[in-house]
Biotite code that builds the C-alpha atoms (Angstrom):
import biotite.structure as struc

atoms = struc.array([
    struc.Atom([-10.172, -3.468, -21.251], chain_id="A", res_id=1, res_name="MET", atom_name="CA", element="C"),
    struc.Atom([-8.171, -3.855, -24.496], chain_id="A", res_id=2, res_name="ASN", atom_name="CA", element="C"),
    struc.Atom([-4.679, -5.142, -25.427], chain_id="A", res_id=3, res_name="GLY", atom_name="CA", element="C"),
    struc.Atom([-2.395, -5.409, -22.400], chain_id="A", res_id=4, res_name="ASN", atom_name="CA", element="C"),
    struc.Atom([-4.838, -3.533, -20.073], chain_id="A", res_id=5, res_name="ALA", atom_name="CA", element="C"),
    struc.Atom([-4.700, -4.582, -16.480], chain_id="A", res_id=6, res_name="ALA", atom_name="CA", element="C"),
    struc.Atom([-6.167, -3.933, -13.062], chain_id="A", res_id=7, res_name="MET", atom_name="CA", element="C"),
    struc.Atom([-4.358, -3.673, -9.797], chain_id="A", res_id=8, res_name="LEU", atom_name="CA", element="C"),
    struc.Atom([-6.182, -5.351, -6.828], chain_id="A", res_id=9, res_name="GLY", atom_name="CA", element="C"),
    struc.Atom([-5.083, -4.836, -3.221], chain_id="A", res_id=10, res_name="VAL", atom_name="CA", element="C"),
    struc.Atom([-6.212, -6.813, -0.160], chain_id="A", res_id=11, res_name="ASP", atom_name="CA", element="C"),
    struc.Atom([-5.641, -5.191, 3.215], chain_id="A", res_id=12, res_name="ILE", atom_name="CA", element="C"),
    struc.Atom([-6.317, -7.502, 6.030], chain_id="A", res_id=13, res_name="GLY", atom_name="CA", element="C"),
    struc.Atom([-5.427, -7.846, 9.659], chain_id="A", res_id=14, res_name="GLY", atom_name="CA", element="C"),
    struc.Atom([-2.687, -10.477, 9.111], chain_id="A", res_id=15, res_name="THR", atom_name="CA", element="C"),
    struc.Atom([-1.683, -9.943, 5.539], chain_id="A", res_id=16, res_name="LYS", atom_name="CA", element="C"),
    struc.Atom([-1.625, -7.491, 2.696], chain_id="A", res_id=17, res_name="ILE", atom_name="CA", element="C"),
    struc.Atom([-1.643, -8.737, -1.005], chain_id="A", res_id=18, res_name="ALA", atom_name="CA", element="C"),
    struc.Atom([-1.568, -7.068, -4.239], chain_id="A", res_id=19, res_name="ALA", atom_name="CA", element="C"),
    struc.Atom([-1.911, -8.496, -7.731], chain_id="A", res_id=20, res_name="ALA", atom_name="CA", element="C"),
    struc.Atom([-2.011, -7.058, -11.375], chain_id="A", res_id=21, res_name="VAL", atom_name="CA", element="C"),
    struc.Atom([-4.257, -9.096, -13.544], chain_id="A", res_id=22, res_name="VAL", atom_name="CA", element="C"),
    struc.Atom([-4.688, -8.640, -17.257], chain_id="A", res_id=23, res_name="THR", atom_name="CA", element="C"),
    struc.Atom([-8.141, -8.339, -19.055], chain_id="A", res_id=24, res_name="SER", atom_name="CA", element="C"),
    struc.Atom([-7.806, -11.995, -19.986], chain_id="A", res_id=25, res_name="ASP", atom_name="CA", element="C"),
    struc.Atom([-7.139, -13.149, -16.500], chain_id="A", res_id=26, res_name="GLY", atom_name="CA", element="C"),
    struc.Atom([-3.341, -13.658, -16.256], chain_id="A", res_id=27, res_name="HIS", atom_name="CA", element="C"),
    struc.Atom([-1.596, -12.551, -13.071], chain_id="A", res_id=28, res_name="VAL", atom_name="CA", element="C"),
    struc.Atom([1.339, -10.444, -14.235], chain_id="A", res_id=29, res_name="VAL", atom_name="CA", element="C"),
    struc.Atom([2.498, -9.056, -10.926], chain_id="A", res_id=30, res_name="GLY", atom_name="CA", element="C"),
    struc.Atom([1.861, -10.302, -7.270], chain_id="A", res_id=31, res_name="PHE", atom_name="CA", element="C"),
    struc.Atom([3.282, -9.411, -3.838], chain_id="A", res_id=32, res_name="ASN", atom_name="CA", element="C"),
    struc.Atom([2.204, -10.275, -0.330], chain_id="A", res_id=33, res_name="GLN", atom_name="CA", element="C"),
    struc.Atom([3.544, -9.389, 3.141], chain_id="A", res_id=34, res_name="ARG", atom_name="CA", element="C"),
    struc.Atom([2.631, -9.470, 6.778], chain_id="A", res_id=35, res_name="HIS", atom_name="CA", element="C"),
    struc.Atom([0.347, -6.492, 7.985], chain_id="A", res_id=36, res_name="THR", atom_name="CA", element="C"),
    struc.Atom([2.128, -4.435, 10.502], chain_id="A", res_id=37, res_name="PRO", atom_name="CA", element="C"),
    struc.Atom([-1.232, -4.017, 12.473], chain_id="A", res_id=38, res_name="ALA", atom_name="CA", element="C"),
    struc.Atom([0.359, -3.347, 15.798], chain_id="A", res_id=39, res_name="ALA", atom_name="CA", element="C"),
    struc.Atom([2.345, -0.413, 14.435], chain_id="A", res_id=40, res_name="ASP", atom_name="CA", element="C"),
    struc.Atom([-0.810, 1.457, 13.579], chain_id="A", res_id=41, res_name="GLY", atom_name="CA", element="C"),
    struc.Atom([-2.575, 2.724, 10.472], chain_id="A", res_id=42, res_name="SER", atom_name="CA", element="C"),
    struc.Atom([0.205, 4.738, 9.084], chain_id="A", res_id=43, res_name="GLU", atom_name="CA", element="C"),
    struc.Atom([2.523, 1.609, 9.032], chain_id="A", res_id=44, res_name="ALA", atom_name="CA", element="C"),
    struc.Atom([-0.336, -0.428, 7.425], chain_id="A", res_id=45, res_name="VAL", atom_name="CA", element="C"),
    struc.Atom([-0.897, 2.174, 4.770], chain_id="A", res_id=46, res_name="VAL", atom_name="CA", element="C"),
    struc.Atom([2.877, 2.442, 4.021], chain_id="A", res_id=47, res_name="GLU", atom_name="CA", element="C"),
    struc.Atom([3.047, -1.443, 3.780], chain_id="A", res_id=48, res_name="GLU", atom_name="CA", element="C"),
    struc.Atom([0.045, -1.487, 1.495], chain_id="A", res_id=49, res_name="ALA", atom_name="CA", element="C"),
    struc.Atom([1.599, 0.989, -0.878], chain_id="A", res_id=50, res_name="LEU", atom_name="CA", element="C"),
    struc.Atom([4.967, -1.017, -0.799], chain_id="A", res_id=51, res_name="THR", atom_name="CA", element="C"),
    struc.Atom([3.168, -4.220, -1.606], chain_id="A", res_id=52, res_name="VAL", atom_name="CA", element="C"),
    struc.Atom([1.041, -2.453, -4.532], chain_id="A", res_id=53, res_name="ALA", atom_name="CA", element="C"),
    struc.Atom([4.256, -0.915, -5.997], chain_id="A", res_id=54, res_name="ARG", atom_name="CA", element="C"),
    struc.Atom([6.029, -4.378, -5.998], chain_id="A", res_id=55, res_name="ALA", atom_name="CA", element="C"),
    struc.Atom([3.196, -6.044, -7.844], chain_id="A", res_id=56, res_name="ALA", atom_name="CA", element="C"),
    struc.Atom([3.182, -3.034, -10.269], chain_id="A", res_id=57, res_name="LEU", atom_name="CA", element="C"),
    struc.Atom([6.953, -3.313, -10.832], chain_id="A", res_id=58, res_name="ALA", atom_name="CA", element="C"),
    struc.Atom([6.587, -6.953, -11.966], chain_id="A", res_id=59, res_name="GLN", atom_name="CA", element="C"),
    struc.Atom([3.959, -6.118, -14.545], chain_id="A", res_id=60, res_name="SER", atom_name="CA", element="C"),
    struc.Atom([6.127, -3.666, -16.634], chain_id="A", res_id=61, res_name="MET", atom_name="CA", element="C"),
    struc.Atom([4.246, -3.990, -19.982], chain_id="A", res_id=62, res_name="ASP", atom_name="CA", element="C"),
    struc.Atom([0.839, -4.018, -18.549], chain_id="A", res_id=63, res_name="ALA", atom_name="CA", element="C"),
    struc.Atom([-1.101, -0.867, -18.911], chain_id="A", res_id=64, res_name="ALA", atom_name="CA", element="C"),
    struc.Atom([-2.946, -0.548, -15.413], chain_id="A", res_id=65, res_name="VAL", atom_name="CA", element="C"),
    struc.Atom([-6.237, 1.250, -15.889], chain_id="A", res_id=66, res_name="VAL", atom_name="CA", element="C"),
    struc.Atom([-7.684, 1.000, -12.487], chain_id="A", res_id=67, res_name="GLY", atom_name="CA", element="C"),
    struc.Atom([-7.289, -0.262, -8.904], chain_id="A", res_id=68, res_name="CYS", atom_name="CA", element="C"),
    struc.Atom([-9.844, -1.972, -6.545], chain_id="A", res_id=69, res_name="GLY", atom_name="CA", element="C"),
    struc.Atom([-9.063, -2.232, -2.817], chain_id="A", res_id=70, res_name="ILE", atom_name="CA", element="C"),
    struc.Atom([-10.519, -4.684, -0.431], chain_id="A", res_id=71, res_name="GLY", atom_name="CA", element="C"),
    struc.Atom([-10.027, -4.015, 3.309], chain_id="A", res_id=72, res_name="THR", atom_name="CA", element="C"),
    struc.Atom([-10.889, -5.035, 6.641], chain_id="A", res_id=73, res_name="ALA", atom_name="CA", element="C"),
    struc.Atom([-13.450, -2.862, 8.438], chain_id="A", res_id=74, res_name="GLY", atom_name="CA", element="C"),
    struc.Atom([-16.396, -0.922, 7.108], chain_id="A", res_id=75, res_name="THR", atom_name="CA", element="C"),
    struc.Atom([-15.786, 1.497, 4.203], chain_id="A", res_id=76, res_name="VAL", atom_name="CA", element="C"),
    struc.Atom([-17.945, 4.465, 3.256], chain_id="A", res_id=77, res_name="ASP", atom_name="CA", element="C"),
    struc.Atom([-18.795, 5.394, -0.318], chain_id="A", res_id=78, res_name="THR", atom_name="CA", element="C"),
    struc.Atom([-15.957, 7.800, -0.311], chain_id="A", res_id=79, res_name="HIS", atom_name="CA", element="C"),
    struc.Atom([-13.303, 5.271, 0.628], chain_id="A", res_id=80, res_name="GLY", atom_name="CA", element="C"),
    struc.Atom([-12.961, 6.152, 4.357], chain_id="A", res_id=81, res_name="VAL", atom_name="CA", element="C"),
    struc.Atom([-12.996, 3.375, 6.862], chain_id="A", res_id=82, res_name="ILE", atom_name="CA", element="C"),
    struc.Atom([-15.658, 4.126, 9.360], chain_id="A", res_id=83, res_name="THR", atom_name="CA", element="C"),
    struc.Atom([-15.406, 1.097, 11.754], chain_id="A", res_id=84, res_name="HIS", atom_name="CA", element="C"),
    struc.Atom([-12.760, -1.480, 12.266], chain_id="A", res_id=85, res_name="ALA", atom_name="CA", element="C"),
    struc.Atom([-11.979, -4.350, 14.726], chain_id="A", res_id=86, res_name="THR", atom_name="CA", element="C"),
    struc.Atom([-9.114, -4.425, 17.007], chain_id="A", res_id=87, res_name="SER", atom_name="CA", element="C"),
    struc.Atom([-7.124, -6.472, 14.510], chain_id="A", res_id=88, res_name="ALA", atom_name="CA", element="C"),
    struc.Atom([-6.105, -3.080, 12.882], chain_id="A", res_id=89, res_name="LEU", atom_name="CA", element="C"),
    struc.Atom([-5.784, -0.574, 15.548], chain_id="A", res_id=90, res_name="PRO", atom_name="CA", element="C"),
    struc.Atom([-6.402, 3.025, 14.589], chain_id="A", res_id=91, res_name="GLY", atom_name="CA", element="C"),
    struc.Atom([-7.700, 1.862, 11.128], chain_id="A", res_id=92, res_name="TRP", atom_name="CA", element="C"),
    struc.Atom([-11.100, 3.650, 11.549], chain_id="A", res_id=93, res_name="ALA", atom_name="CA", element="C"),
    struc.Atom([-10.845, 7.142, 9.984], chain_id="A", res_id=94, res_name="GLY", atom_name="CA", element="C"),
    struc.Atom([-8.256, 6.132, 7.265], chain_id="A", res_id=95, res_name="THR", atom_name="CA", element="C"),
    struc.Atom([-8.987, 7.400, 3.892], chain_id="A", res_id=96, res_name="ASP", atom_name="CA", element="C"),
    struc.Atom([-7.857, 4.546, 1.783], chain_id="A", res_id=97, res_name="VAL", atom_name="CA", element="C"),
    struc.Atom([-9.052, 5.932, -1.468], chain_id="A", res_id=98, res_name="ARG", atom_name="CA", element="C"),
    struc.Atom([-7.358, 9.230, -1.141], chain_id="A", res_id=99, res_name="ALA", atom_name="CA", element="C"),
    struc.Atom([-4.097, 7.557, -0.207], chain_id="A", res_id=100, res_name="ILE", atom_name="CA", element="C"),
    struc.Atom([-4.111, 5.147, -3.212], chain_id="A", res_id=101, res_name="PHE", atom_name="CA", element="C"),
    struc.Atom([-5.205, 7.851, -5.457], chain_id="A", res_id=102, res_name="HIS", atom_name="CA", element="C"),
    struc.Atom([-2.262, 10.051, -4.711], chain_id="A", res_id=103, res_name="ARG", atom_name="CA", element="C"),
])
């Protein structure tokens, strides 16, 4: 990555969702974290994850975000779909995380 290039990282867990924008030299230029609304189902979790990511991005106005990495609870296949999940995230299995964030 060159200049002010940065990456967005998103962590979706059973109790919290966090997102950070980090520059190529390791500076965190945007961060947000909120409680995971796990009991409200996968759609609520996805919406909260997008909200958290957008808030982190909004703090990093001058960074050129060139990519995104997502860590999530459960087992993810090579296409970005949750294949297995624990009861910590009801309804999470079958969620296409990659497609949601790609949009």
